[in-house]
C-alpha positions as CSV (number, residue, x, y, z in Angstrom):
1,M,18.0,-13.4,15.0
2,R,20.1,-10.6,13.4
3,K,22.3,-8.6,15.7
4,R,21.9,-4.8,15.6
5,T,24.8,-3.2,13.8
6,A,24.5,0.0,15.7
7,E,25.2,-0.1,19.5
8,S,22.3,1.7,21.1
9,G,22.7,3.3,24.5
10,P,20.1,4.6,26.9
11,S,18.0,7.6,25.7
12,E,19.8,10.9,26.5
13,R,19.7,14.6,25.6
14,I,22.4,16.8,24.0
15,A,22.4,20.4,23.1
16,G,24.7,22.6,21.0
17,L,25.4,25.1,18.2
18,I,24.8,23.9,14.6
19,E,28.0,24.5,12.8
20,R,27.0,22.9,9.5
21,V,23.9,21.4,7.9
22,T,25.4,18.5,5.9
23,F,22.0,17.4,4.5
24,H,18.4,18.5,4.8
25,G,15.6,16.9,2.7
26,E,12.9,19.5,2.3
27,D,10.0,17.0,1.8
28,S,10.9,14.4,4.5
29,G,12.6,16.8,6.9
30,F,15.5,14.3,7.4
31,C,18.7,16.1,8.3
32,V,22.4,15.4,9.1
33,L,23.9,18.1,11.3
34,R,27.4,18.8,12.5
35,V,27.0,20.3,16.1
36,K,29.4,21.8,18.6
37,V,28.3,20.2,21.8
38,R,29.8,21.1,25.2
39,S,32.0,18.4,26.7
40,H,32.8,17.1,23.2
41,R,36.1,18.2,21.7
42,D,35.1,17.3,18.1
43,L,32.0,18.2,16.2
44,V,29.1,15.7,16.8
45,T,27.1,14.3,13.9
46,V,23.3,14.4,14.7
47,V,20.8,12.7,12.4
48,G,17.0,13.4,12.8
49,H,14.1,15.3,11.3
50,A,13.3,19.0,11.2
51,A,11.0,21.1,9.1
52,T,13.6,23.8,8.8
53,V,17.2,23.9,10.1
54,A,20.1,26.3,9.7
55,A,23.7,26.7,10.8
56,G,24.0,29.0,13.8
57,E,20.8,27.7,15.4
58,W,20.9,26.1,18.9
59,V,19.7,22.5,18.7
60,T,18.3,20.3,21.6
61,A,18.0,16.6,20.8
62,S,16.9,13.5,22.6
63,G,17.8,10.1,21.4
64,E,20.7,7.7,21.5
65,W,24.3,7.3,20.4
66,V,24.9,4.8,17.7
67,N,28.0,3.6,15.9
68,D,27.5,3.6,12.2
69,R,29.8,1.2,10.3
70,T,30.5,3.8,7.6
71,H,30.3,7.1,9.4
72,G,31.3,6.2,12.9
73,P,29.6,7.6,16.1
74,Q,26.4,9.5,15.5
75,F,23.6,10.8,17.7
76,R,20.3,9.5,16.4
77,A,17.6,12.0,17.5
78,R,14.0,11.0,18.1
79,F,13.1,14.5,19.0
80,L,15.0,17.5,17.6
81,Q,14.2,21.1,18.4
82,T,15.9,24.2,17.2
83,T,15.9,27.7,18.7
84,Q,17.0,31.0,17.6
85,P,20.8,31.6,18.1
86,S,21.8,34.0,20.9
87,S,25.6,34.4,20.5
88,I,27.0,36.8,18.0
89,D,28.8,33.9,16.2
90,G,25.6,31.9,16.0
91,V,23.5,34.9,14.8
92,E,25.9,35.5,12.0
93,K,26.1,31.9,11.0
94,Y,22.3,31.7,11.0
95,L,21.7,34.8,9.0
96,G,24.4,33.8,6.5
97,S,23.0,30.3,6.0
98,G,20.5,31.4,3.4
99,M,17.6,30.4,5.7
100,I,16.2,33.9,5.5
101,H,15.7,35.0,1.9
102,G,17.4,38.3,1.1
103,I,20.3,37.7,3.5
104,G,23.6,35.9,2.6
105,P,27.0,35.9,4.3
106,V,27.8,39.5,3.2
107,Y,24.6,41.1,4.6
108,A,24.7,38.8,7.7
109,K,28.1,40.4,8.6
110,K,26.7,43.9,7.9
111,L,23.5,43.3,10.0
112,V,25.5,41.9,13.0
113,R,27.9,44.8,12.8
114,A,25.0,47.2,12.8
115,F,22.7,45.7,15.4
116,G,24.7,43.0,17.3
117,E,22.6,40.5,19.2
118,R,19.5,42.7,18.9
119,V,19.3,42.0,15.1
120,F,16.2,39.7,15.5
121,D,14.3,42.3,17.5
122,V,15.1,44.8,14.8
123,I,13.8,42.5,12.0
124,E,10.6,41.7,13.9
125,K,9.7,44.9,15.7
126,K,11.6,47.8,13.9
127,P,11.9,46.6,10.3
128,A,12.3,50.2,9.0
129,R,15.8,50.3,10.7
130,L,17.0,47.6,8.3
131,R,17.4,50.3,5.7
132,E,20.2,51.8,7.9
133,V,22.4,49.0,6.5
134,E,24.1,49.9,3.3
135,G,22.6,48.0,0.3
136,I,19.2,47.2,2.0
137,G,16.4,49.0,0.2
138,P,12.6,48.7,0.7
139,V,12.2,45.6,-1.4
140,R,15.0,43.6,0.3
141,A,13.9,44.8,3.7
142,K,10.3,43.6,3.0
143,R,11.6,40.2,1.8
144,I,13.8,39.8,5.0
145,T,10.9,40.6,7.4
146,A,8.5,38.2,5.5
147,A,11.0,35.4,5.5
148,Y,11.9,35.8,9.2
149,A,8.1,35.8,10.1
150,E,7.7,32.5,8.2
151,Q,10.7,30.9,10.0
152,K,9.4,32.0,13.4
153,A,5.9,30.5,12.6
154,V,7.5,27.2,11.6
155,R,9.5,27.1,14.8
156,E,6.4,27.9,16.9
157,I,4.4,25.2,15.2
158,M,7.2,22.6,15.7
159,V,7.5,23.6,19.4
160,F,3.7,23.1,19.8
161,L,3.7,19.7,18.1
162,H,6.7,18.5,20.2
163,G,4.9,19.7,23.3
164,H,2.0,17.5,22.5
165,G,4.0,14.3,22.0
166,V,4.4,14.4,18.2
167,G,7.7,13.0,17.1
168,T,9.7,15.2,14.7
169,A,9.2,13.1,11.6
170,R,5.4,13.2,12.0
171,A,5.6,16.8,13.0
172,V,7.3,17.6,9.7
173,R,4.5,15.8,7.8
174,I,1.8,17.7,9.7
175,F,3.6,21.0,8.9
176,R,3.9,20.1,5.3
177,T,0.2,19.2,5.1
178,Y,-1.2,22.3,6.9
179,G,1.5,24.9,6.8
180,A,0.8,27.9,9.0
181,D,-2.6,26.5,9.9
182,A,-1.2,23.4,11.6
183,V,-1.7,24.6,15.2
184,E,-5.3,25.9,14.4
185,V,-6.3,22.6,12.7
186,M,-4.9,20.4,15.6
187,T,-6.5,22.6,18.3
188,E,-10.0,22.7,16.6
189,N,-10.1,19.0,15.4
190,P,-7.0,16.8,15.9
191,Y,-8.9,13.9,14.3
192,R,-8.4,15.6,10.9
193,L,-4.8,14.4,11.1
194,A,-6.0,10.7,10.7
195,R,-7.8,11.7,7.5
196,D,-5.2,14.1,6.0
197,V,-1.7,13.0,7.1
198,R,0.0,9.8,5.9
199,G,1.3,7.7,8.7
200,I,-1.1,9.1,11.3
201,G,-4.1,7.0,12.2
202,F,-7.0,7.5,14.6
203,K,-5.1,6.2,17.6
204,T,-2.2,8.7,17.1
205,A,-4.7,11.6,16.5
206,D,-6.6,10.4,19.7
207,T,-3.4,10.5,21.8
208,I,-2.7,14.0,20.6
209,A,-6.4,15.0,21.3
210,M,-6.0,13.6,24.9
211,R,-2.8,15.7,25.4
212,L,-4.7,18.7,24.2
213,G,-7.3,18.1,27.0
214,L,-10.1,16.7,24.9
215,E,-12.6,14.6,26.9
216,K,-13.2,11.0,25.9
217,T,-16.9,11.8,25.5
218,A,-16.4,14.9,23.3
219,M,-18.7,14.7,20.4
220,V,-15.9,15.5,17.9
221,R,-14.1,12.4,19.2
222,V,-17.1,10.1,19.1
223,R,-18.1,11.3,15.5
224,A,-14.5,10.7,14.4
225,G,-14.6,7.3,16.1
226,I,-17.6,6.2,14.0
227,A,-15.5,6.8,10.8
228,F,-12.6,5.0,12.5
229,A,-14.8,1.9,13.3
230,L,-16.1,1.8,9.7
231,G,-12.5,2.3,8.5
232,E,-11.4,-0.7,10.5
233,A,-14.3,-2.7,8.9
234,M,-13.1,-1.5,5.5
235,D,-9.7,-2.9,6.3
236,E,-11.5,-6.2,6.9
237,G,-13.0,-6.0,3.4
238,H,-16.4,-4.5,4.3
239,C,-18.1,-1.6,2.6
240,G,-20.4,-1.1,5.6
241,L,-21.5,-2.7,8.8
242,P,-24.9,-3.7,10.2
243,H,-26.3,-1.0,12.4
244,G,-26.4,-3.5,15.3
245,D,-22.6,-4.3,14.9
246,L,-21.4,-0.7,14.4
247,L,-22.7,0.8,17.7
248,P,-21.1,-1.8,20.1
249,R,-17.9,-1.9,18.0
250,A,-17.5,1.9,18.1
251,A,-18.4,2.1,21.8
252,A,-15.8,-0.5,22.6
253,L,-13.1,1.2,20.5
254,L,-13.8,4.6,22.1
255,E,-14.7,3.3,25.6
256,V,-17.9,5.4,25.7
257,P,-21.6,4.4,26.2
258,E,-23.5,3.1,23.1
259,E,-26.1,5.9,23.6
260,L,-23.4,8.5,22.9
261,V,-22.4,6.7,19.8
262,S,-26.0,6.5,18.6
263,T,-26.3,10.3,19.1
264,A,-23.0,10.9,17.1
265,L,-24.2,8.5,14.4
266,D,-27.4,10.6,13.9
267,L,-25.2,13.7,13.4
268,E,-22.9,11.8,10.9
269,L,-26.0,10.6,9.0
270,H,-27.4,14.1,8.9
271,D,-24.2,15.4,7.5
272,R,-24.1,12.4,5.0
273,T,-20.6,11.5,5.9
274,V,-22.1,8.0,6.5
275,I,-25.2,6.5,4.7
276,A,-27.9,4.3,6.1
277,D,-29.1,1.5,3.7
278,R,-30.1,-2.1,3.8
279,V,-28.3,-5.3,2.6
280,G,-31.1,-7.7,2.2
281,D,-33.2,-7.2,5.3
282,T,-30.3,-6.0,7.4
283,P,-30.1,-2.3,8.2
284,C,-26.5,-1.2,7.6
285,V,-24.3,1.9,7.8
286,F,-21.8,2.7,5.0
287,L,-19.0,5.2,4.6
288,A,-20.5,7.7,2.1
289,G,-17.6,7.3,-0.4
290,L,-17.9,3.5,-0.5
291,H,-21.7,3.5,-0.7
292,G,-21.5,5.9,-3.7
293,A,-18.7,3.8,-5.3
294,E,-20.7,0.5,-5.2
295,K,-23.8,2.2,-6.5
296,G,-21.7,3.9,-9.2
297,I,-20.2,0.6,-10.4
298,A,-23.7,-0.9,-10.8
299,E,-25.1,2.0,-12.6
300,R,-22.1,2.2,-15.0
301,L,-22.1,-1.6,-15.8
302,R,-25.9,-1.6,-16.4
303,A,-25.4,1.4,-18.8
304,L,-22.7,-0.5,-20.6
305,V,-24.9,-3.5,-21.0
306,R,-27.7,-1.4,-22.6
307,G,-25.3,0.0,-25.2
308,V,-24.6,-1.2,-28.8
309,L,-21.7,-3.5,-29.5
310,P,-18.6,-1.5,-30.7
311,W,-18.0,-4.0,-33.6
312,P,-20.2,-5.3,-36.3
313,R,-22.0,-8.6,-35.8
314,I,-19.6,-11.6,-35.9
315,A,-20.7,-15.1,-36.8
316,P,-19.0,-17.4,-34.3
317,D,-19.5,-20.5,-36.5
318,K,-17.1,-18.9,-39.0
319,A,-14.8,-16.9,-36.7
320,I,-13.9,-19.7,-34.4
321,P,-12.7,-22.2,-37.0
322,W,-10.8,-19.4,-38.7
323,I,-8.9,-18.5,-35.4
324,E,-8.3,-22.2,-34.7
325,E,-6.7,-22.6,-38.2
326,R,-4.7,-19.4,-37.9
327,T,-3.3,-20.2,-34.4
328,G,-3.1,-24.0,-34.7
329,L,-5.2,-24.4,-31.5
330,A,-8.1,-26.8,-31.2
331,L,-10.6,-25.2,-28.8
332,A,-12.6,-27.4,-26.4
333,E,-16.4,-27.1,-26.6
334,S,-16.5,-25.1,-23.4
335,Q,-13.9,-22.7,-24.8
336,R,-15.9,-22.3,-28.1
337,E,-19.0,-21.4,-26.1
338,A,-17.1,-18.8,-24.1
339,V,-15.6,-17.2,-27.3
340,A,-19.1,-17.2,-29.0
341,T,-20.6,-15.5,-25.9
342,A,-17.9,-12.9,-25.7
343,L,-18.2,-11.9,-29.4
344,G,-21.8,-10.8,-28.7
345,A,-21.6,-9.4,-25.2
346,K,-21.0,-5.8,-24.1
347,V,-20.0,-7.0,-20.6
348,M,-18.9,-10.5,-19.7
349,V,-17.1,-12.4,-16.9
350,I,-14.8,-15.4,-17.5
351,T,-13.9,-17.2,-14.3
352,G,-12.1,-20.4,-13.4
353,G,-9.0,-21.9,-11.7
354,P,-5.6,-22.6,-13.1
355,G,-5.2,-24.7,-16.3
356,V,-8.8,-24.2,-17.5
357,G,-7.8,-22.2,-20.5
358,K,-8.8,-18.6,-19.6
359,T,-5.8,-17.2,-21.5
360,T,-6.5,-19.3,-24.6
361,I,-10.1,-17.9,-24.7
362,V,-8.8,-14.3,-24.3
363,N,-6.3,-14.8,-27.1
364,A,-8.9,-16.3,-29.4
365,I,-11.2,-13.3,-28.7
366,L,-8.4,-10.8,-29.3
367,G,-7.3,-12.6,-32.5
368,I,-10.8,-12.4,-34.0
369,L,-11.5,-8.8,-33.0
370,S,-8.1,-7.6,-34.2
371,V,-9.2,-8.3,-37.8
372,K,-12.2,-6.0,-37.2
373,R,-9.8,-3.2,-36.2
374,V,-11.2,-3.2,-32.7
375,R,-9.2,-0.9,-30.4
376,V,-8.3,-3.1,-27.3
377,A,-6.8,-2.1,-23.9
378,L,-5.5,-4.7,-21.5
379,A,-5.1,-4.1,-17.8
380,A,-4.5,-5.9,-14.5
381,P,-4.3,-4.7,-10.9
382,T,-0.6,-5.3,-10.3
383,G,2.6,-4.8,-12.3
384,R,3.4,-8.5,-12.2
385,A,-0.1,-9.5,-13.3
386,A,0.1,-6.9,-16.2
387,R,3.5,-8.3,-17.3
388,R,2.1,-11.9,-17.3
389,M,-0.9,-10.7,-19.3
390,S,1.5,-9.0,-21.8
391,E,3.6,-12.2,-22.1
392,A,0.5,-14.4,-22.6
393,T,-1.2,-12.2,-25.2
394,G,1.8,-10.6,-27.0
395,R,0.1,-7.2,-26.5
396,E,0.9,-4.3,-24.1
397,A,-0.9,-4.6,-20.8
398,K,-0.9,-1.9,-18.2
399,T,-1.6,-1.7,-14.5
400,I,-5.0,-0.2,-13.9
401,H,-3.3,2.8,-12.2
402,R,-1.2,3.4,-15.3
403,L,-4.1,2.9,-17.7
404,L,-6.1,5.5,-15.8
405,E,-3.1,7.9,-15.6
406,V,-2.8,8.5,-11.9
407,D,-2.4,12.1,-10.8
408,P,0.4,12.1,-8.1
409,R,-0.8,15.4,-6.6
410,S,-4.4,14.4,-5.9
411,G,-4.1,10.6,-5.9
412,G,-7.0,10.6,-8.3
413,F,-7.0,9.7,-12.0
414,K,-6.7,11.8,-15.1
415,R,-8.9,9.3,-17.0
416,N,-12.5,9.7,-15.9
417,A,-16.0,10.3,-17.2
418,G,-14.9,13.7,-18.6
419,N,-11.7,12.2,-20.1
420,P,-12.6,8.6,-21.0
421,L,-10.3,5.8,-22.2
422,D,-9.8,5.5,-25.9
423,C,-10.7,1.9,-26.5
424,D,-13.6,-0.3,-27.9
425,L,-12.8,-3.3,-25.6
426,L,-11.2,-3.3,-22.2
427,V,-10.0,-6.6,-20.9
428,V,-9.2,-6.7,-17.2
429,D,-7.4,-9.8,-15.7
430,E,-7.1,-10.8,-12.0
431,V,-10.3,-9.0,-11.1
432,S,-10.7,-11.0,-7.9
433,M,-8.2,-8.6,-6.3
434,V,-9.8,-5.4,-7.6
435,D,-11.6,-3.5,-4.8
436,V,-14.6,-1.2,-5.0
437,P,-12.8,2.2,-5.2
438,L,-10.5,1.0,-8.0
439,M,-13.3,-0.7,-10.0
440,H,-15.4,2.4,-9.7
441,A,-12.6,4.6,-11.1
442,L,-12.1,2.1,-13.9
443,V,-15.8,1.8,-15.1
444,R,-16.2,5.6,-14.8
445,A,-13.4,6.0,-17.3
446,L,-14.9,3.5,-19.8
447,P,-17.1,5.1,-22.5
448,E,-20.6,3.7,-22.8
449,S,-19.7,2.7,-26.4
450,S,-17.1,0.3,-25.1
451,A,-17.3,-3.4,-24.2
452,L,-15.8,-4.9,-21.0
453,L,-14.4,-8.4,-20.5
454,V,-13.6,-9.3,-16.9
455,V,-11.3,-12.3,-16.2
456,G,-10.5,-13.8,-12.8
457,D,-10.7,-16.7,-10.4
458,V,-13.6,-16.1,-8.0
459,D,-12.5,-18.9,-5.8
460,Q,-9.4,-17.0,-4.8
461,L,-9.3,-14.7,-1.8
462,P,-11.3,-11.5,-2.4
463,S,-9.5,-8.2,-2.7
464,V,-7.4,-6.8,0.2
465,G,-9.4,-3.6,-0.1
466,P,-13.2,-3.2,0.5
467,G,-15.8,-5.2,-1.4
468,Q,-16.0,-8.4,-3.4
469,V,-16.3,-7.0,-6.9
470,L,-15.8,-10.2,-8.9
471,A,-18.1,-12.4,-6.8
472,D,-20.8,-9.7,-6.8
473,M,-20.6,-9.3,-10.6
474,I,-21.0,-13.0,-11.0
475,A,-23.9,-13.2,-8.5
476,G,-25.6,-10.1,-9.7
477,G,-26.9,-11.7,-12.9
478,A,-26.7,-8.5,-14.9
479,F,-24.6,-10.0,-17.8
480,P,-23.2,-13.3,-19.0
481,V,-20.8,-15.3,-16.9
482,V,-18.7,-18.2,-18.1
483,R,-17.4,-20.5,-15.4
484,L,-14.7,-22.8,-16.7
485,T,-14.1,-26.1,-14.8
486,E,-12.4,-28.4,-17.3
487,V,-8.6,-28.8,-16.6
488,F,-6.8,-29.4,-19.9
489,R,-4.4,-32.3,-20.4
490,Q,-1.2,-30.4,-20.4
491,A,-2.1,-28.5,-17.2
492,A,-3.2,-31.8,-15.6
493,R,0.4,-33.0,-15.6
494,S,1.2,-30.4,-13.0
495,R,0.7,-31.5,-9.4
496,I,0.4,-27.8,-8.5
497,I,-2.7,-27.4,-10.7
498,V,-4.2,-30.8,-9.7
499,S,-3.6,-30.1,-6.0
500,A,-5.2,-26.6,-6.3
501,H,-8.3,-28.0,-7.9
502,C,-8.5,-30.7,-5.2
503,I,-8.3,-28.0,-2.5
504,N,-11.0,-26.0,-4.3
505,E,-13.3,-29.1,-4.4
506,G,-12.8,-29.7,-0.7
507,V,-10.5,-32.7,-1.1
508,L,-7.1,-32.9,0.6
509,P,-4.5,-33.2,-2.1
510,D,-2.0,-36.1,-2.2
511,L,0.7,-35.2,0.4
512,D,2.7,-38.4,0.1
513,P,6.3,-38.0,-1.2
514,P,6.2,-38.2,-5.0
515,E,8.2,-40.6,-7.1
516,G,11.0,-38.7,-8.8
517,D,10.8,-34.9,-9.3
518,S,7.6,-33.0,-8.8
519,D,6.4,-29.4,-8.6
520,F,4.4,-30.0,-5.4
521,Y,5.7,-31.3,-2.0
522,F,4.6,-31.6,1.6
523,V,7.2,-31.4,4.4
524,P,5.7,-32.4,7.7
525,A,6.5,-30.4,10.9
526,D,4.7,-31.1,14.1
527,E,5.8,-28.1,16.2
528,P,6.2,-24.4,15.3
529,D,9.9,-24.3,16.0
530,D,10.4,-27.3,13.7
531,A,8.4,-25.6,11.0
532,V,10.5,-22.4,11.2
533,Q,13.7,-24.4,11.0
534,K,12.5,-26.4,8.0
535,V,11.3,-23.3,6.2
536,I,14.7,-21.6,6.7
537,E,16.5,-24.8,5.5
538,L,14.3,-25.2,2.5
539,V,14.6,-21.6,1.3
540,S,18.4,-21.1,2.1
541,V,19.8,-24.6,1.2
542,R,17.6,-27.4,-0.1
543,M,15.5,-25.7,-2.8
544,P,18.4,-23.6,-4.3
545,R,20.6,-26.7,-4.4
546,R,18.1,-29.1,-5.9
547,F,16.2,-26.8,-8.3
548,G,18.8,-24.1,-9.0
549,L,16.7,-21.3,-7.5
550,D,17.9,-18.0,-6.2
551,P,16.7,-18.0,-2.5
552,V,15.9,-14.2,-2.5
553,R,14.6,-13.6,-6.0
554,D,13.0,-16.9,-6.9
555,I,11.5,-18.2,-3.6
556,Q,8.7,-16.5,-1.7
557,V,7.5,-17.6,1.7
558,L,3.7,-17.1,2.0
559,C,2.1,-17.2,5.5
560,P,-1.6,-17.4,6.5
561,M,-1.0,-14.5,8.9
562,N,1.5,-11.9,10.1
563,R,1.5,-12.8,13.8
564,G,3.0,-15.7,15.6
565,G,6.3,-17.6,15.5
566,V,5.4,-19.0,12.1
567,G,3.9,-15.7,10.9
568,A,5.3,-13.5,8.2
569,R,6.8,-10.9,10.6
570,S,8.8,-13.4,12.6
571,L,9.9,-15.4,9.5
572,N,11.0,-12.2,7.8
573,I,13.5,-11.5,10.7
574,E,14.8,-15.1,10.7
575,L,15.2,-15.3,6.9
576,Q,16.8,-11.8,6.7
577,A,19.4,-12.9,9.2
578,V,20.2,-16.0,7.1
579,L,19.9,-14.7,3.6
580,N,21.4,-11.2,4.0
581,P,23.6,-11.4,7.2
582,S,26.2,-8.9,6.1
583,G,24.3,-6.3,4.2
584,S,26.9,-3.5,4.3
585,R,25.2,-0.3,5.3
586,R,22.0,-0.5,7.2
587,I,19.4,1.5,9.0
588,E,16.8,0.7,11.6
589,R,13.5,2.4,11.1
590,F,9.8,1.7,12.1
591,G,10.7,-1.6,13.8
592,W,12.7,-3.1,10.8
593,T,16.3,-3.2,9.7
594,F,16.9,-2.2,6.0
595,A,20.2,-3.1,4.3
596,G,21.6,-3.3,0.8
597,G,20.5,-6.6,-0.8
598,D,17.2,-6.9,1.2
599,K,14.0,-7.9,-0.6
600,V,11.3,-5.4,0.4
601,M,7.6,-4.8,-0.3
602,Q,5.8,-1.5,-0.7
603,I,2.7,-1.5,1.6
604,E,0.9,1.6,0.4
605,N,0.2,3.2,-2.9
606,D,2.7,6.0,-3.7
607,Y,1.5,7.9,-6.8
608,D,4.6,10.1,-6.9
609,K,7.0,7.1,-7.1
610,E,4.5,5.1,-9.2
611,V,4.9,2.1,-6.8
612,Y,1.9,0.4,-5.3
613,N,0.8,-1.8,-2.4
614,G,2.2,-5.3,-2.8
615,D,5.0,-4.4,-5.3
616,I,8.3,-6.2,-4.5
617,G,11.7,-4.6,-4.9
618,Y,15.4,-5.0,-3.8
619,I,17.4,-2.5,-1.8
620,E,20.6,-1.3,-3.7
621,D,22.1,0.9,-1.0
622,V,21.5,2.7,2.3
623,D,23.1,6.1,2.5
624,P,23.2,7.5,6.1
625,E,24.9,10.7,4.9
626,Q,22.1,11.6,2.5
627,G,19.4,9.9,4.7
628,E,18.2,7.8,1.8
629,V,17.6,4.2,0.8
630,S,17.6,3.4,-2.9
631,A,15.7,0.4,-4.2
632,R,14.9,-1.1,-7.6
633,F,11.4,-2.0,-8.5
634,D,10.8,-3.7,-11.9
635,G,14.0,-2.1,-13.2
636,R,13.2,1.4,-11.9
637,R,15.5,2.9,-9.2
638,L,13.4,4.6,-6.5
639,V,14.8,6.7,-3.6
640,Y,13.2,6.7,-0.1
641,A,14.1,9.2,2.6
642,F,14.5,7.5,6.0
643,G,11.3,9.1,7.1
644,E,9.4,7.4,4.3
645,L,10.6,3.9,5.2
646,D,7.2,3.2,6.9
647,A,6.0,2.4,3.4
648,L,8.4,-0.6,3.1
649,V,8.7,-3.9,4.9
650,P,11.1,-6.8,4.4
651,A,9.5,-9.3,2.0
652,Y,11.4,-12.6,2.4
653,A,8.1,-13.7,3.9
654,T,4.7,-12.1,3.3
655,T,1.1,-13.0,3.9
656,I,-1.0,-14.9,1.3
657,H,-3.3,-11.9,1.2
658,K,-0.5,-9.6,0.1
659,S,0.6,-12.1,-2.6
660,Q,-2.7,-11.7,-4.6
661,G,-2.1,-11.0,-8.3
662,S,1.5,-12.1,-8.0
663,E,3.2,-15.2,-9.3
664,Y,6.5,-16.6,-8.0
665,S,8.9,-19.3,-9.4
666,A,8.6,-21.1,-6.1
667,V,6.5,-20.7,-2.9
668,V,6.9,-22.1,0.6
669,I,3.7,-22.1,2.6
670,P,3.8,-22.9,6.4
671,M,0.4,-24.3,7.6
672,M,0.1,-24.8,11.4
673,K,-2.9,-25.2,13.7
674,Q,-1.8,-22.0,15.4
675,H,-3.0,-20.3,12.2
676,Y,-6.5,-21.6,13.0
677,V,-8.4,-18.3,12.7
678,M,-7.0,-18.0,9.1
679,L,-7.3,-21.6,7.9
680,Q,-9.7,-21.2,5.1
681,R,-10.0,-23.1,1.8
682,N,-9.7,-20.0,-0.4
683,L,-6.6,-18.8,1.5
684,L,-4.8,-22.1,0.9
685,Y,-6.0,-22.3,-2.7
686,T,-4.8,-18.7,-3.4
687,G,-1.4,-19.5,-1.8
688,V,-0.9,-22.7,-3.9
689,T,-1.9,-21.0,-7.1
690,R,0.9,-18.4,-6.6
691,G,3.6,-20.9,-7.4
692,R,4.6,-21.3,-11.0
693,R,7.4,-24.0,-10.9
694,L,7.3,-25.3,-7.4
695,V,5.1,-25.3,-4.3
696,V,6.2,-26.7,-0.9
697,L,3.8,-26.9,2.0
698,V,5.4,-27.2,5.5
699,G,3.4,-28.1,8.6
700,Q,0.7,-30.3,10.0
701,R,-1.6,-32.5,7.9
702,R,-4.4,-31.6,10.4
703,A,-3.9,-27.9,9.7
704,L,-4.2,-28.5,6.0
705,A,-7.3,-30.7,6.5
706,I,-8.9,-27.9,8.5
707,A,-8.2,-25.3,5.8
708,V,-9.5,-27.6,3.0
709,K,-12.8,-28.3,4.8
710,S,-13.4,-24.7,5.9
711,V,-15.5,-22.8,3.4
712,A,-17.4,-20.5,5.7
713,G,-15.0,-17.5,5.4
714,R,-16.2,-14.1,6.7
715,R,-19.1,-12.5,5.0
716,R,-18.3,-9.2,3.4
717,W,-20.9,-6.5,3.9
718,S,-21.4,-5.0,0.4
719,K,-24.4,-4.0,-1.7
720,L,-23.1,-4.3,-5.3
721,E,-24.7,-7.7,-6.0
722,E,-28.2,-6.2,-5.1
723,W,-27.7,-3.1,-7.2
724,L,-26.6,-5.3,-10.2
725,G,-29.8,-7.5,-9.9
726,G,-33.1,-6.3,-11.3
727,P,-35.5,-6.4,-14.2
728,G,-34.0,-7.1,-17.6
729,S,-30.8,-8.6,-16.3
730,H,-29.3,-11.6,-18.0
731,A,-29.1,-15.0,-16.4
732,A,-25.7,-16.2,-15.6
733,A,-24.3,-18.6,-18.3
734,G,-23.4,-21.2,-15.7
735,D,-20.7,-23.8,-15.7
736,A,-18.8,-24.6,-18.9
737,G,-16.9,-27.8,-19.2
């Protein structure tokens, strides 16, 4: 385990006069202060968060002393509260700091000379007297009183938030979200925080509500709890829940009687924040947004199918030989059928595992349509998948977010029904990982005159977000589906691909040591501790030495789950200690250590930075003075304030779920019986198919056998398949190959 670089003492309090504000980030609130503290001869460096802060103010902070390697001793504040200065020296420093617009150092000196320590009373209660000071006219006086009132409001809000257990970093976010209305919002309905403020969930809002004296049985709490229960279900991939599951789930989460939940549910249904519907014969409850999104996807896809092809009729018996001759490829019969179907379809799905020729088919279709001057757009859910698509097709491919032109301010998209995409054909790859909200945004932006070609591997894990879009599109029967099963000769030489198809067919792959070099290995480990040591040794020594791989940039450890000794969280700490033991400058935030050289993953979409959930980057530097971490993602340098580091986690190890849509030179996958709850065929299959050059499984044969045999998985409650079915729908094209 890595040792902390900062020596932390017990929590304590300090107070003193702020002599200088070295740094203050307006958006994050992170600040570095130089403070004159009694019993300390030299100025003390205090780092923390504050909505506003100025020299001359009195600061009270609770936290601990740390010894930063670069900057020496610092006081790291968890809570930081400023109050108006009372000494003449402090008042002048505060007024001259520029905190109150209209007053600089010159006017600060004049005001203190005129009114002494009573200057704040004059500004607040007798503003007309400001004009007694030479140079202050009616405009400047008005500006001073307005700015002072704003600063006072900010301070009162922060005091209120601190008083109700909200740490300073979160308090800054709350203030930035609601401004002067923060206290009113929190008092009326603290559960709005969970909906509106990043980093605050229902449980944090609930803690605040309890501190405000709200009863557990308060209807505002129970109603918010229903959305919370459905939100938790959404995190598990569901778009809704059966009525009979929702009531006990919400009652258990809230620790209230089911009858009270039932009453609250009736109110939520009346206000249409949630929607009652059926999936088959099962009565369900959906969050209104997800219910509308699934319905919207189905309506839009059916409208596309009814439209006219955006290119003139093409004869496949002429076009296919032409593209074969032009490219030097000989298409298999299954691939010819897929190309022929696509040339006459408004909407079509191509699905199949690795090595079955999905890319060959897409390239053939694009080659034929390019002669017809068809305008084509290519997209994929992640940056890595989009880059692979570009490399495979020789054409520009964008992430879906980039294609739809995300609006950083709203989190919505500039491309929509009123401003549609400019293309005749949209090809979307890796659709197994596209969730319902993103698919809804995508099809809304597609004009009815366009065609849509969807490509993906339906046997992989479904999307991390809600729904199972690809599976429902295939099962809905509203348009042609080509399922490719034939593994082509060149691909069949790869033990990764052969093993993946074995797993998908429910057969344990060959785990015996190969003769000579291979791209697929099994390393037995009977106990968790043994597995951890073997993973560390493989990543740090054996694989780099034998295969010339960079242990940080080329090798990715993929775990079935986060928890446990052989889970992603624990392995991250162990691997970080081995692979980056002396990262120069470092910071501890949100339960993790971040240092220069660390591999990190973004775990939420950030539309301002244009970095998305699952993207991997590398930390370049940690700057305690500026309160910033700089990291490079896909060649772009991004800067994170310390308060924003909850959006990053170390990524030496990650879960297989988080790896969807990505491909790595080499992957190491620990599989132990302690992962039992997650040992599913599609999970193992997805993990194995992430490796491009090398896959190493570490663990127990029994655990692998359990995963290969387990196909049940958890049902996802969604309604898209039903909405896609109906009169006039096409039958699925079935298997090819």
